TIVEX-854352 format. One record per residue (C-alpha): residue in one letter; x, y, z. Coordinates in steps of 0.25 Angstrom, whole numbers, plus 5000, padded with zeros to 4 digits. Example, Ala and Ser with C-alpha at 12.3 -4.5 7.8 and 13.67 -1.06 7.14 Angstrom:
// residues 2
R  r    px    py    pz
R  A  5049  4982  5031
R  S  5055  4996  5029
// end
This chain:
// residues 413
R  r    px    py    pz
R  M  5465  5074  4252
R  R  5458  5086  4255
R  G  5464  5092  4266
R  E  5467  5108  4264
R  P  5462  5115  4255
R  G  5467  5110  4242
R  R  5461  5113  4226
R  R  5447  5109  4222
R  V  5446  5098  4213
R  V  5437  5097  4200
R  V  5431  5084  4190
R  T  5431  5092  4176
R  G  5433  5079  4166
R  L  5427  5067  4167
R  G  5432  5055  4160
R  A  5424  5040  4159
R  V  5428  5027  4154
R  S  5417  5018  4158
R  G  5405  5008  4155
R  I  5393  5018  4155
R  G  5401  5026  4146
R  I  5414  5032  4142
R  G  5416  5048  4143
R  A  5410  5056  4154
R  A  5397  5061  4145
R  E  5395  5044  4143
R  F  5397  5040  4158
R  L  5387  5053  4163
R  A  5376  5047  4153
R  G  5380  5031  4159
R  L  5379  5037  4171
R  R  5366  5045  4170
R  A  5358  5033  4162
R  G  5363  5022  4172
R  K  5372  5014  4161
R  S  5375  5000  4165
R  A  5389  4996  4159
R  A  5388  4981  4164
R  G  5389  4969  4152
R  P  5397  4959  4149
R  I  5413  4959  4150
R  T  5420  4959  4139
R  A  5434  4963  4145
R  F  5437  4948  4147
R  D  5432  4934  4146
R  T  5423  4932  4159
R  E  5421  4915  4156
R  G  5417  4909  4169
R  F  5412  4922  4174
R  D  5399  4920  4179
R  R  5397  4936  4177
R  S  5404  4942  4166
R  T  5397  4957  4168
R  A  5405  4971  4169
R  C  5405  4986  4167
R  E  5414  4989  4154
R  V  5418  5000  4145
R  K  5412  5000  4132
R  D  5417  5003  4119
R  F  5428  5012  4126
R  E  5438  5016  4113
R  P  5450  5021  4120
R  D  5458  5027  4107
R  R  5445  5038  4107
R  W  5454  5042  4120
R  I  5465  5039  4121
R  R  5475  5048  4111
R  N  5489  5047  4115
R  L  5491  5034  4120
R  D  5492  5021  4113
R  V  5478  5012  4117
R  R  5484  5000  4114
R  T  5495  5004  4125
R  L  5484  5005  4136
R  G  5475  4995  4146
R  R  5460  4997  4145
R  A  5460  5002  4160
R  S  5471  5015  4154
R  R  5463  5015  4142
R  F  5450  5021  4151
R  S  5459  5029  4160
R  V  5466  5036  4149
R  A  5453  5038  4139
R  A  5445  5043  4154
R  A  5455  5053  4156
R  R  5456  5058  4140
R  M  5442  5060  4141
R  A  5440  5068  4158
R  V  5451  5076  4152
R  A  5445  5080  4141
R  D  5432  5081  4149
R  A  5439  5092  4156
R  G  5442  5102  4146
R  F  5456  5096  4144
R  P  5455  5093  4126
R  E  5470  5092  4123
R  P  5474  5088  4139
R  E  5489  5083  4132
R  S  5492  5097  4131
R  A  5483  5103  4143
R  L  5488  5091  4152
R  R  5501  5088  4151
R  D  5510  5099  4158
R  I  5501  5101  4171
R  P  5501  5093  4183
R  C  5490  5081  4184
R  L  5487  5068  4190
R  I  5483  5055  4184
R  S  5475  5047  4194
R  V  5468  5032  4189
R  G  5463  5023  4197
R  T  5462  5009  4194
R  T  5459  4996  4200
R  D  5463  4985  4189
R  G  5474  4995  4180
R  E  5477  4987  4169
R  S  5472  4974  4174
R  R  5464  4971  4161
R  D  5479  4971  4155
R  L  5481  4961  4164
R  D  5472  4951  4161
R  H  5475  4952  4148
R  L  5489  4947  4151
R  V  5487  4939  4160
R  E  5479  4931  4152
R  E  5488  4933  4141
R  E  5500  4927  4149
R  V  5491  4915  4152
R  D  5488  4913  4138
R  L  5498  4917  4131
R  G  5510  4915  4141
R  P  5517  4929  4146
R  E  5528  4931  4135
R  R  5514  4933  4126
R  M  5509  4944  4133
R  D  5507  4957  4129
R  P  5516  4968  4131
R  T  5507  4980  4128
R  V  5495  4975  4137
R  A  5506  4972  4148
R  R  5510  4987  4149
R  R  5497  4991  4150
R  V  5496  4985  4164
R  P  5500  4996  4171
R  A  5491  5005  4179
R  G  5498  5016  4181
R  R  5493  5016  4166
R  L  5480  5021  4169
R  S  5485  5035  4174
R  S  5499  5036  4166
R  S  5491  5034  4153
R  I  5483  5045  4154
R  A  5495  5054  4155
R  Q  5500  5048  4143
R  E  5488  5050  4136
R  F  5490  5065  4139
R  G  5505  5067  4141
R  L  5504  5071  4154
R  T  5519  5075  4158
R  R  5514  5080  4172
R  A  5505  5071  4177
R  E  5503  5061  4188
R  A  5499  5049  4184
R  V  5493  5038  4195
R  T  5485  5025  4195
R  L  5478  5021  4207
R  P  5475  5008  4211
R  T  5465  5006  4221
R  A  5455  4999  4215
R  C  5440  5002  4212
R  A  5442  5017  4223
R  A  5452  5021  4214
R  G  5446  5030  4206
R  N  5444  5036  4216
R  Y  5457  5038  4222
R  A  5461  5044  4208
R  V  5452  5056  4209
R  G  5456  5058  4223
R  Y  5472  5059  4218
R  G  5468  5070  4209
R  Y  5460  5078  4220
R  D  5474  5077  4230
R  A  5481  5080  4218
R  I  5474  5092  4213
R  R  5471  5097  4226
R  G  5483  5099  4229
R  G  5487  5107  4218
R  D  5495  5094  4214
R  V  5490  5094  4199
R  D  5477  5103  4193
R  V  5471  5092  4183
R  A  5471  5075  4187
R  L  5463  5066  4179
R  C  5458  5056  4190
R  G  5450  5042  4190
R  G  5451  5027  4188
R  A  5451  5016  4174
R  D  5449  5002  4175
R  A  5448  4991  4163
R  L  5439  4977  4166
R  C  5447  4967  4170
R  R  5447  4953  4171
R  K  5454  4953  4185
R  T  5446  4963  4194
R  F  5435  4955  4187
R  T  5436  4942  4192
R  G  5443  4947  4205
R  F  5428  4954  4207
R  Y  5422  4941  4201
R  R  5428  4932  4212
R  L  5424  4941  4223
R  G  5409  4938  4218
R  T  5405  4952  4217
R  I  5405  4952  4200
R  A  5389  4955  4198
R  P  5382  4948  4186
R  E  5377  4960  4177
R  R  5374  4973  4185
R  C  5383  4981  4195
R  Q  5370  4986  4206
R  P  5376  4993  4219
R  F  5369  4994  4231
R  D  5359  4987  4225
R  K  5354  4974  4234
R  D  5355  4963  4224
R  R  5369  4969  4218
R  K  5379  4956  4214
R  G  5392  4966  4214
R  I  5400  4975  4203
R  L  5402  4974  4191
R  T  5417  4976  4187
R  G  5417  4990  4176
R  E  5428  4996  4169
R  G  5432  5011  4164
R  A  5438  5025  4169
R  G  5436  5036  4175
R  I  5447  5050  4173
R  L  5442  5062  4181
R  V  5449  5075  4178
R  L  5452  5082  4192
R  E  5455  5097  4191
R  S  5457  5107  4203
R  L  5445  5118  4201
R  E  5456  5129  4197
R  S  5461  5121  4186
R  A  5450  5117  4181
R  L  5442  5130  4182
R  A  5452  5139  4174
R  R  5452  5131  4162
R  G  5436  5131  4163
R  A  5434  5114  4164
R  R  5420  5109  4166
R  I  5420  5104  4182
R  Y  5413  5092  4184
R  A  5414  5090  4198
R  E  5423  5093  4212
R  V  5431  5082  4218
R  L  5429  5088  4233
R  G  5439  5075  4241
R  Y  5440  5060  4241
R  G  5444  5049  4253
R  L  5452  5040  4250
R  N  5455  5027  4261
R  C  5458  5011  4261
R  D  5453  5003  4272
R  A  5462  4990  4268
R  D  5450  4980  4274
R  H  5448  4973  4264
R  P  5452  4970  4251
R  V  5436  4971  4244
R  A  5427  4974  4254
R  P  5425  4987  4257
R  N  5426  4994  4272
R  Q  5416  5002  4275
R  D  5419  5009  4287
R  S  5432  5015  4277
R  V  5422  5017  4267
R  V  5416  5026  4275
R  R  5429  5034  4280
R  C  5433  5037  4264
R  M  5420  5042  4262
R  R  5420  5052  4275
R  L  5436  5054  4272
R  A  5432  5059  4257
R  L  5421  5067  4262
R  E  5429  5075  4272
R  N  5438  5077  4262
R  A  5428  5083  4252
R  R  5421  5090  4265
R  V  5408  5085  4261
R  K  5400  5081  4270
R  P  5392  5068  4269
R  D  5377  5075  4264
R  E  5384  5083  4254
R  V  5386  5070  4247
R  D  5375  5068  4235
R  F  5377  5056  4233
R  I  5388  5045  4232
R  S  5395  5036  4218
R  A  5398  5024  4227
R  H  5407  5014  4224
R  G  5397  5005  4225
R  T  5400  4992  4216
R  G  5388  4984  4219
R  T  5395  4972  4227
R  K  5387  4969  4241
R  A  5398  4974  4251
R  N  5402  4985  4242
R  D  5389  4992  4242
R  I  5384  4990  4256
R  T  5399  4995  4261
R  E  5396  5007  4253
R  A  5382  5011  4256
R  R  5384  5009  4271
R  A  5398  5017  4271
R  I  5389  5028  4263
R  R  5380  5029  4273
R  Q  5388  5028  4286
R  V  5393  5042  4279
R  F  5381  5047  4273
R  G  5371  5041  4284
R  D  5360  5032  4281
R  T  5349  5039  4282
R  A  5352  5049  4265
R  P  5367  5042  4260
R  P  5370  5051  4246
R  R  5364  5043  4234
R  T  5372  5032  4230
R  V  5376  5028  4217
R  S  5387  5017  4210
R  I  5390  5019  4196
R  K  5396  5005  4197
R  S  5382  4999  4194
R  M  5386  5007  4181
R  I  5398  5006  4177
R  G  5402  4993  4185
R  H  5413  4994  4194
R  S  5426  5000  4186
R  M  5436  4999  4197
R  G  5445  5009  4197
R  A  5439  5020  4188
R  A  5425  5014  4197
R  G  5428  5028  4205
R  A  5434  5036  4194
R  L  5422  5035  4187
R  A  5412  5036  4199
R  S  5419  5051  4200
R  I  5415  5055  4187
R  A  5400  5050  4189
R  C  5403  5058  4201
R  S  5406  5073  4194
R  L  5396  5069  4183
R  A  5385  5068  4195
R  L  5388  5078  4200
R  T  5390  5088  4185
R  E  5378  5081  4181
R  G  5370  5082  4191
R  F  5364  5067  4193
R  I  5368  5054  4201
R  P  5371  5041  4192
R  P  5364  5028  4195
R  T  5367  5016  4203
R  I  5361  5007  4191
R  N  5358  4991  4192
R  H  5350  4995  4207
R  D  5337  4988  4210
R  H  5336  4988  4224
R  T  5345  4995  4235
R  D  5352  4987  4245
R  P  5347  4990  4258
R  E  5361  4988  4265
R  C  5367  5001  4255
R  G  5354  5010  4257
R  L  5358  5020  4248
R  D  5350  5028  4237
R  C  5362  5023  4225
R  V  5350  5031  4215
R  P  5347  5017  4208
R  N  5347  5015  4192
R  Q  5345  5029  4187
R  A  5352  5043  4187
R  V  5348  5054  4197
R  T  5349  5067  4196
R  A  5355  5078  4209
R  D  5362  5089  4213
R  L  5375  5084  4218
R  K  5386  5091  4226
R  V  5394  5079  4230
R  V  5395  5067  4227
R  Q  5404  5053  4232
R  N  5411  5042  4225
R  N  5415  5030  4233
R  G  5427  5021  4229
R  L  5427  5009  4237
R  A  5441  4999  4234
R  F  5445  4987  4237
R  G  5455  4985  4247
R  G  5447  4998  4256
R  N  5453  5008  4246
R  N  5441  5018  4246
R  A  5440  5032  4240
R  V  5429  5043  4238
R  V  5428  5055  4231
R  I  5419  5066  4234
R  F  5415  5074  4220
R  G  5406  5090  4222
R  K  5400  5098  4211
R  A  5407  5106  4204
R  R  5402  5120  4207
R  A  5396  5131  4197
R  D  5403  5143  4203
R  W  5419  5137  4201
R  S  5416  5140  4184
// end
C-alpha cells in the first residue's frame, strides 16, 4: 500500500461485460440511462422458488472477443473475463496485445466469488441424474477458479505475466485493483489487467434465497421499502498502467488510482460490521492522501438488503459527517449483485463518471430510508464536475476493500 512515494498509477483501458451493456460505450450508455438488467432467470430451472428474477448478461457472443482459445474449454465466467480483457486492452490502445504485451512484465489479477460454480452446478446435476461415470470431462476441466486469470494470459500469449485469482467474494474486484496498483507503484510491472468476473449460478442464488435476501422483482438500495438483492453476473477488467508508460505511448487516461484500503474483521459470516467498514474507508482515504471533504461521490456496495444498506450508510456518515455526506449511489440497482465482478464494474463506472462528468443514478428508488439518510441520486443521472470518487466493496466474512479514484489531469498530456 501507499507508503513512500512511488509511481503514479492510471486507468487507460476499460472492458465491461454487464447486463446493461457489453463494452465500455454500451455500459456507459446504460449507466447514463439508468437501465435495468432485471428479468426472469434463464440460466437454471427456478421451479420451486417463489422468486426468480436476476440480472443476466444477454446477447453475449464470446467468439466475437476470444480469438486464440477454444471457447468450449472455458466456463462462462472465464469467457466473461477473457472477453472483458480483450475489450480493455483494445480500449487502452493495444491493438495487437499478443505482440505488444508478450515480452514485458505484467500482472493479471481477477477477483471472484464463485469461480466456475455454474459448471459445478451442471456437473452435480449430471452426477445425480446420470451417475459419476457420465460426467463431462471437458466441463470438469473448466472448473478451477485460477482459469479466470490464467486464461487471459493464454489468450494473449503472455510469457512474463503473473496471473492470480483472488477469491475474496463480493469485494474481490476491488482487491484485484489494489493488487495491480501496488505492483505498478512498486515498479514490478508497467501494465496490469485487473478486475473481476462471475457467472449467474444456482448455488449462489439458492444461498441468498435461503438467507431471505432475494428481492421479488427489483433491487432498491437505500429505499425504505427495499426487499433484498438480485443476483447478477458479468466481468470488468481495467488496464492499469504507470503514468510514465501511459504518457510515453500517448494513451487516453480515464482516471488515476489514488489509493486503496483493505481490512478483514472476521466478525460475522454475512453481516457487515460498521466499525470495520469505517476503518477500511479511513485506510483508503489515508492511503490516497485524500480528505473526506474532497470526495465528490461514493459508489456504494449498496446491495439493497436491510442490514447492508443501513450499516454502510451509518459508516459513511461516521466518516464524512451527518450534515452533508457525499452523494452515494448503487449501480447494483441496475446490474444486480455481480459478486466478484461487482467492485470491478463499479470501478469502471467510477472511471467513466470522472471522465464524462456525471454521477450514475440509483434506480428503482421511491422513498429514501431515513435510517440511511443519504442523497443516492434517485432514478436519473446528474451532471457533476468530479475530482475524487470512492468505490466501496464489502464482502462476506468481513472482507472490505475501498478504492479511491481521481480525475486525470489535463497537464499530463
